The first five atom37 places (N, CA, C, CB, O) and aatype in JSON, in Angstrom:
{
  "aatype": [12, 14, 18, 1, 4, 13, 18, 15, 1, 2, 9, 15, 2, 10, 13, 12, 0, 7, 1, 3, 9, 15, 19, 16, 8, 6, 0, 10, 7, 0, 19, 1, 19, 12, 1, 16, 4, 7, 10, 12, 7, 6, 19, 19, 7, 12, 0, 0, 15, 10, 4, 9, 11, 8, 7, 0, 9, 14, 1, 3, 19, 18, 1, 11, 8, 10, 3, 6, 10, 11, 5, 10, 12, 16, 0, 7, 0, 7, 11, 7, 11, 9, 15, 5, 0, 11],
  "atom_mask": [
    [1, 1, 1, 1, 1],
    [1, 1, 1, 1, 1],
    [1, 1, 1, 1, 1],
    [1, 1, 1, 1, 1],
    [1, 1, 1, 1, 1],
    [1, 1, 1, 1, 1],
    [1, 1, 1, 1, 1],
    [1, 1, 1, 1, 1],
    [1, 1, 1, 1, 1],
    [1, 1, 1, 1, 1],
    [1, 1, 1, 1, 1],
    [1, 1, 1, 1, 1],
    [1, 1, 1, 1, 1],
    [1, 1, 1, 1, 1],
    [1, 1, 1, 1, 1],
    [1, 1, 1, 1, 1],
    [1, 1, 1, 1, 1],
    [1, 1, 1, 0, 1],
    [1, 1, 1, 1, 1],
    [1, 1, 1, 1, 1],
    [1, 1, 1, 1, 1],
    [1, 1, 1, 1, 1],
    [1, 1, 1, 1, 1],
    [1, 1, 1, 1, 1],
    [1, 1, 1, 1, 1],
    [1, 1, 1, 1, 1],
    [1, 1, 1, 1, 1],
    [1, 1, 1, 1, 1],
    [1, 1, 1, 0, 1],
    [1, 1, 1, 1, 1],
    [1, 1, 1, 1, 1],
    [1, 1, 1, 1, 1],
    [1, 1, 1, 1, 1],
    [1, 1, 1, 1, 1],
    [1, 1, 1, 1, 1],
    [1, 1, 1, 1, 1],
    [1, 1, 1, 1, 1],
    [1, 1, 1, 0, 1],
    [1, 1, 1, 1, 1],
    [1, 1, 1, 1, 1],
    [1, 1, 1, 0, 1],
    [1, 1, 1, 1, 1],
    [1, 1, 1, 1, 1],
    [1, 1, 1, 1, 1],
    [1, 1, 1, 0, 1],
    [1, 1, 1, 1, 1],
    [1, 1, 1, 1, 1],
    [1, 1, 1, 1, 1],
    [1, 1, 1, 1, 1],
    [1, 1, 1, 1, 1],
    [1, 1, 1, 1, 1],
    [1, 1, 1, 1, 1],
    [1, 1, 1, 1, 1],
    [1, 1, 1, 1, 1],
    [1, 1, 1, 0, 1],
    [1, 1, 1, 1, 1],
    [1, 1, 1, 1, 1],
    [1, 1, 1, 1, 1],
    [1, 1, 1, 1, 1],
    [1, 1, 1, 1, 1],
    [1, 1, 1, 1, 1],
    [1, 1, 1, 1, 1],
    [1, 1, 1, 1, 1],
    [1, 1, 1, 1, 1],
    [1, 1, 1, 1, 1],
    [1, 1, 1, 1, 1],
    [1, 1, 1, 1, 1],
    [1, 1, 1, 1, 1],
    [1, 1, 1, 1, 1],
    [1, 1, 1, 1, 1],
    [1, 1, 1, 1, 1],
    [1, 1, 1, 1, 1],
    [1, 1, 1, 1, 1],
    [1, 1, 1, 1, 1],
    [1, 1, 1, 1, 1],
    [1, 1, 1, 0, 1],
    [1, 1, 1, 1, 1],
    [1, 1, 1, 0, 1],
    [1, 1, 1, 1, 1],
    [1, 1, 1, 0, 1],
    [1, 1, 1, 1, 1],
    [1, 1, 1, 1, 1],
    [1, 1, 1, 1, 1],
    [1, 1, 1, 1, 1],
    [1, 1, 1, 1, 1],
    [1, 1, 1, 1, 1]
  ],
  "atom_positions": [
    [[99.14, 114.8, 111.93], [99.71, 115.99, 111.35], [98.62, 117.06, 111.26], [100.31, 115.69, 109.95], [97.44, 116.73, 111.14]],
    [[98.99, 118.29, 111.33], [98.0, 119.37, 111.35], [97.25, 119.51, 110.02], [98.68, 120.69, 111.69], [97.84, 119.4, 108.94]],
    [[95.97, 119.76, 110.11], [95.15, 119.98, 108.91], [95.7, 121.13, 108.08], [93.69, 120.26, 109.31], [95.59, 121.11, 106.85]],
    [[96.28, 122.13, 108.73], [96.77, 123.31, 108.0], [97.87, 122.98, 107.0], [97.29, 124.33, 108.99], [98.18, 123.81, 106.15]],
    [[98.45, 121.79, 107.08], [99.45, 121.38, 106.08], [98.82, 121.11, 104.72], [100.19, 120.12, 106.56], [99.52, 121.04, 103.71]],
    [[97.49, 120.95, 104.68], [96.81, 120.49, 103.48], [96.25, 121.6, 102.6], [95.72, 119.6, 103.86], [95.67, 121.31, 101.55]],
    [[96.4, 122.85, 103.0], [95.91, 123.92, 102.12], [96.97, 125.0, 101.98], [94.59, 124.52, 102.66], [97.83, 125.18, 102.84]],
    [[96.87, 125.72, 100.86], [97.85, 126.74, 100.53], [97.65, 127.99, 101.38], [97.76, 127.1, 99.05], [96.53, 128.37, 101.68]],
    [[98.74, 128.61, 101.74], [98.64, 129.84, 102.53], [98.34, 131.06, 101.67], [99.92, 130.08, 103.3], [97.88, 132.08, 102.18]],
    [[98.59, 130.97, 100.35], [98.38, 132.14, 99.52], [97.48, 131.91, 98.29], [99.7, 132.65, 99.06], [97.26, 132.84, 97.51]],
    [[96.97, 130.71, 98.12], [95.99, 130.43, 97.07], [94.75, 129.89, 97.78], [96.54, 129.4, 95.98], [94.79, 128.79, 98.34]],
    [[93.67, 130.65, 97.77], [92.55, 130.39, 98.68], [91.82, 129.07, 98.43], [91.58, 131.49, 98.58], [91.24, 128.53, 99.37]],
    [[91.83, 128.55, 97.22], [91.04, 127.35, 96.95], [91.9, 126.14, 96.58], [90.06, 127.63, 95.83], [91.46, 125.3, 95.8]],
    [[93.09, 126.03, 97.12], [94.01, 124.96, 96.76], [94.28, 124.03, 97.93], [95.32, 125.54, 96.24], [94.78, 124.45, 98.97]],
    [[93.93, 122.75, 97.75], [94.31, 121.71, 98.7], [95.57, 121.03, 98.2], [93.17, 120.68, 98.9], [95.85, 121.04, 97.0]],
    [[96.33, 120.44, 99.11], [97.5, 119.66, 98.76], [97.49, 118.39, 99.62], [98.81, 120.48, 98.97], [97.17, 118.44, 100.8]],
    [[97.83, 117.27, 99.02], [97.95, 116.02, 99.76], [99.09, 115.23, 99.15], [96.61, 115.21, 99.75], [99.38, 115.36, 97.96]],
    [[99.72, 114.41, 99.94], [100.83, 113.62, 99.44], [102.15, 114.3, 99.7], [0.0, 0.0, 0.0], [102.33, 114.99, 100.71]],
    [[103.08, 114.12, 98.79], [104.43, 114.62, 99.0], [104.57, 116.12, 98.81], [105.37, 113.92, 98.09], [105.65, 116.67, 99.04]],
    [[103.53, 116.8, 98.39], [103.62, 118.24, 98.17], [102.98, 119.05, 99.3], [102.97, 118.61, 96.86], [102.74, 120.25, 99.12]],
    [[102.71, 118.43, 100.45], [102.11, 119.19, 101.55], [103.12, 120.18, 102.12], [101.61, 118.25, 102.65], [104.31, 120.1, 101.83]],
    [[102.64, 121.08, 102.9], [103.46, 122.16, 103.45], [104.16, 121.71, 104.73], [102.6, 123.39, 103.72], [103.63, 121.86, 105.84]],
    [[105.35, 121.16, 104.57], [106.17, 120.76, 105.72], [107.63, 121.1, 105.43], [106.01, 119.24, 106.02], [108.01, 121.36, 104.29]],
    [[108.43, 121.08, 106.47], [109.87, 121.31, 106.3], [110.5, 120.08, 105.67], [110.54, 121.65, 107.65], [109.89, 119.01, 105.61]],
    [[111.72, 120.22, 105.2], [112.46, 119.12, 104.61], [112.6, 117.96, 105.6], [113.86, 119.6, 104.14], [112.47, 116.8, 105.23]],
    [[112.86, 118.28, 106.84], [113.02, 117.24, 107.86], [111.71, 116.5, 108.12], [113.53, 117.86, 109.16], [111.71, 115.27, 108.27]],
    [[110.6, 117.22, 108.16], [109.3, 116.59, 108.42], [108.84, 115.74, 107.25], [108.26, 117.65, 108.73], [108.09, 114.79, 107.44]],
    [[109.27, 116.07, 106.04], [108.84, 115.31, 104.87], [109.26, 113.85, 104.98], [109.42, 115.93, 103.6], [108.54, 112.97, 104.5]],
    [[110.38, 113.58, 105.59], [110.83, 112.2, 105.77], [109.85, 111.35, 106.54], [0.0, 0.0, 0.0], [109.75, 110.15, 106.31]],
    [[109.13, 111.95, 107.45], [108.18, 111.21, 108.28], [106.82, 111.04, 107.62], [108.01, 111.89, 109.6], [106.09, 110.1, 107.96]],
    [[106.44, 111.92, 106.7], [105.08, 111.88, 106.15], [105.01, 111.42, 104.7], [104.47, 113.23, 106.26], [103.92, 111.37, 104.14]],
    [[106.13, 111.08, 104.09], [106.09, 110.77, 102.65], [105.83, 109.31, 102.33], [107.37, 111.18, 102.03], [105.81, 108.95, 101.16]],
    [[105.63, 108.46, 103.32], [105.37, 107.05, 103.06], [103.99, 106.88, 102.43], [105.48, 106.21, 104.36], [103.09, 107.69, 102.67]],
    [[103.81, 105.83, 101.65], [102.62, 105.68, 100.82], [101.32, 105.6, 101.64], [102.75, 104.44, 99.97], [100.33, 106.23, 101.27]],
    [[101.31, 104.86, 102.72], [100.07, 104.74, 103.51], [99.67, 106.11, 104.07], [100.26, 103.71, 104.67], [98.49, 106.47, 104.05]],
    [[100.64, 106.85, 104.56], [100.35, 108.19, 105.09], [99.83, 109.09, 103.98], [101.6, 108.8, 105.73], [98.89, 109.85, 104.19]],
    [[100.43, 109.02, 102.79], [99.97, 109.83, 101.66], [98.54, 109.48, 101.29], [100.9, 109.64, 100.44], [97.75, 110.36, 100.96]],
    [[98.19, 108.2, 101.33], [96.83, 107.79, 101.03], [95.83, 108.33, 102.02], [0.0, 0.0, 0.0], [94.74, 108.75, 101.65]],
    [[96.2, 108.32, 103.29], [95.31, 108.86, 104.32], [95.15, 110.36, 104.17], [95.85, 108.53, 105.71], [94.08, 110.9, 104.44]],
    [[96.21, 111.03, 103.74], [96.09, 112.47, 103.49], [95.05, 112.73, 102.42], [97.45, 113.07, 103.07], [94.26, 113.66, 102.53]],
    [[95.05, 111.92, 101.37], [94.08, 112.06, 100.31], [92.65, 111.89, 100.8], [0.0, 0.0, 0.0], [91.75, 112.6, 100.36]],
    [[92.45, 110.95, 101.72], [91.12, 110.75, 102.28], [90.66, 111.99, 103.05], [91.1, 109.51, 103.21], [89.53, 112.44, 102.9]],
    [[91.54, 112.53, 103.88], [91.19, 113.7, 104.68], [90.91, 114.91, 103.78], [92.33, 114.04, 105.67], [89.95, 115.64, 104.01]],
    [[91.73, 115.1, 102.76], [91.51, 116.23, 101.85], [90.19, 116.05, 101.1], [92.68, 116.35, 100.84], [89.47, 117.02, 100.87]],
    [[89.86, 114.82, 100.72], [88.58, 114.56, 100.07], [87.4, 114.89, 100.98], [0.0, 0.0, 0.0], [86.41, 115.47, 100.54]],
    [[87.52, 114.52, 102.25], [86.46, 114.85, 103.21], [86.35, 116.35, 103.4], [86.74, 114.16, 104.56], [85.24, 116.9, 103.46]],
    [[87.49, 117.02, 103.5], [87.48, 118.48, 103.66], [86.91, 119.16, 102.42], [88.91, 119.0, 103.94], [86.2, 120.15, 102.53]],
    [[87.22, 118.63, 101.24], [86.67, 119.19, 100.01], [85.15, 119.05, 99.98], [87.29, 118.51, 98.77], [84.45, 119.95, 99.52]],
    [[84.65, 117.92, 100.49], [83.19, 117.75, 100.53], [82.56, 118.78, 101.46], [82.83, 116.33, 100.99], [81.45, 119.25, 101.19]],
    [[83.23, 119.13, 102.55], [82.72, 120.17, 103.44], [82.77, 121.54, 102.78], [83.52, 120.19, 104.75], [81.89, 122.37, 103.0]],
    [[83.79, 121.78, 101.97], [83.87, 123.05, 101.24], [82.66, 123.19, 100.31], [85.19, 123.14, 100.42], [82.06, 124.26, 100.22]],
    [[82.32, 122.11, 99.63], [81.17, 122.14, 98.73], [79.88, 122.31, 99.53], [81.1, 120.86, 97.87], [79.03, 123.13, 99.19]],
    [[79.75, 121.54, 100.58], [78.54, 121.58, 101.41], [78.27, 122.96, 101.98], [78.64, 120.57, 102.54], [77.13, 123.42, 102.01]],
    [[79.33, 123.64, 102.45], [79.16, 124.91, 103.15], [79.54, 126.12, 102.29], [79.99, 124.91, 104.4], [79.49, 127.25, 102.78]],
    [[79.92, 125.9, 101.04], [80.36, 127.02, 100.2], [81.59, 127.69, 100.78], [0.0, 0.0, 0.0], [81.68, 128.92, 100.8]],
    [[82.52, 126.89, 101.26], [83.68, 127.4, 102.0], [84.96, 127.18, 101.21], [83.79, 126.72, 103.37], [84.98, 126.48, 100.19]],
    [[86.04, 127.79, 101.69], [87.37, 127.52, 101.16], [88.1, 126.64, 102.18], [88.16, 128.86, 100.89], [87.65, 126.53, 103.32]],
    [[89.21, 126.02, 101.8], [89.91, 125.11, 102.71], [90.22, 125.71, 104.09], [91.18, 124.66, 102.07], [90.09, 125.03, 105.1]],
    [[90.62, 126.96, 104.13], [90.93, 127.6, 105.41], [89.69, 127.7, 106.31], [91.53, 129.01, 105.18], [89.79, 127.62, 107.53]],
    [[88.52, 127.88, 105.7], [87.27, 127.95, 106.47], [86.94, 126.64, 107.17], [86.11, 128.34, 105.56], [86.34, 126.63, 108.24]],
    [[87.34, 125.53, 106.56], [87.11, 124.23, 107.22], [87.86, 124.21, 108.54], [87.57, 123.05, 106.31], [87.33, 123.73, 109.54]],
    [[89.06, 124.72, 108.54], [89.84, 124.78, 109.79], [89.19, 125.74, 110.79], [91.29, 125.21, 109.51], [89.09, 125.44, 111.98]],
    [[88.77, 126.87, 110.31], [88.23, 127.91, 111.2], [86.82, 127.61, 111.72], [88.21, 129.22, 110.48], [86.52, 127.9, 112.87]],
    [[85.96, 127.03, 110.86], [84.54, 126.93, 111.2], [83.98, 125.51, 111.24], [83.76, 127.71, 110.22], [82.96, 125.27, 111.9]],
    [[84.61, 124.57, 110.57], [84.0, 123.25, 110.41], [84.94, 122.11, 110.82], [83.57, 123.05, 108.97], [84.75, 120.97, 110.38]],
    [[85.93, 122.39, 111.63], [86.91, 121.37, 112.0], [86.26, 120.22, 112.78], [88.02, 121.98, 112.83], [86.64, 119.07, 112.59]],
    [[85.31, 120.52, 113.65], [84.64, 119.45, 114.4], [83.89, 118.52, 113.45], [83.67, 120.05, 115.44], [83.87, 117.31, 113.65]],
    [[83.26, 119.08, 112.42], [82.56, 118.25, 111.44], [83.54, 117.39, 110.66], [81.74, 119.14, 110.48], [83.24, 116.24, 110.35]],
    [[84.7, 117.94, 110.32], [85.73, 117.16, 109.64], [86.21, 116.02, 110.54], [86.92, 118.05, 109.24], [86.4, 114.9, 110.07]],
    [[86.41, 116.3, 111.81], [86.83, 115.25, 112.74], [85.8, 114.13, 112.82], [87.07, 115.84, 114.14], [86.17, 112.96, 112.94]],
    [[84.52, 114.46, 112.77], [83.47, 113.44, 112.78], [83.55, 112.58, 111.52], [82.08, 114.1, 112.89], [83.4, 111.36, 111.59]],
    [[83.78, 113.21, 110.38], [83.93, 112.45, 109.13], [85.14, 111.53, 109.2], [84.05, 113.4, 107.93], [85.08, 110.39, 108.75]],
    [[86.24, 112.03, 109.75], [87.45, 111.23, 109.86], [87.23, 110.04, 110.79], [88.63, 112.09, 110.35], [87.74, 108.95, 110.54]],
    [[86.48, 110.25, 111.86], [86.2, 109.16, 112.8], [85.34, 108.09, 112.13], [85.49, 109.71, 114.05], [85.57, 106.89, 112.34]],
    [[84.37, 108.51, 111.32], [83.52, 107.56, 110.61], [84.32, 106.79, 109.57], [82.34, 108.29, 109.94], [84.07, 105.6, 109.35]],
    [[85.28, 107.43, 108.93], [86.11, 106.8, 107.93], [85.57, 106.97, 106.53], [0.0, 0.0, 0.0], [84.38, 107.25, 106.34]],
    [[86.44, 106.82, 105.57], [86.04, 106.97, 104.16], [85.14, 105.81, 103.75], [87.29, 107.02, 103.23], [85.37, 104.66, 104.13]],
    [[84.12, 106.13, 103.0], [83.21, 105.1, 102.51], [82.24, 104.59, 103.54], [0.0, 0.0, 0.0], [81.58, 103.57, 103.31]],
    [[82.13, 105.26, 104.66], [81.24, 104.79, 105.71], [80.18, 105.83, 106.04], [82.02, 104.43, 106.96], [79.66, 105.89, 107.16]],
    [[79.86, 106.66, 105.05], [78.84, 107.69, 105.25], [77.45, 107.12, 105.15], [0.0, 0.0, 0.0], [77.27, 105.9, 105.18]],
    [[76.47, 107.97, 105.03], [75.06, 107.58, 105.0], [74.74, 106.67, 103.82], [74.17, 108.82, 104.94], [73.93, 105.75, 103.95]],
    [[75.37, 106.9, 102.68], [75.07, 106.09, 101.5], [75.51, 104.65, 101.71], [75.77, 106.68, 100.25], [74.77, 103.72, 101.4]],
    [[76.71, 104.44, 102.24], [77.2, 103.09, 102.48], [76.39, 102.37, 103.53], [78.66, 103.13, 102.88], [76.19, 101.16, 103.42]],
    [[75.94, 103.07, 104.53], [75.19, 102.44, 105.61], [73.78, 102.05, 105.16], [75.12, 103.36, 106.81], [73.17, 101.17, 105.77]],
    [[73.26, 102.69, 104.12], [71.9, 102.42, 103.65], [71.82, 101.08, 102.92], [71.42, 103.54, 102.74], [70.72, 100.53, 102.78]],
    [[72.93, 100.55, 102.46], [72.92, 99.29, 101.68], [72.7, 98.09, 102.55], [74.23, 99.11, 100.93], [72.66, 96.96, 102.05]]
  ]
}
């Protein structure tokens, strides 16, 4: 699903994950299952970390840091530098 579903179009610093993402009524049927909602939370958490790291808003992650987000998603949650150091 597109990353743009996870941030608000008119509130600059608002992420959304789970059943409140920006999709049509028809699309909600496909994305509202629990495992998918959990994965959305992971992606939003990774994107939020990029916002903090770069002093960005959610839309900036899409515009400027999407490749970095894709790298984080490929590595997976909990598999960053801290976990690998143990």
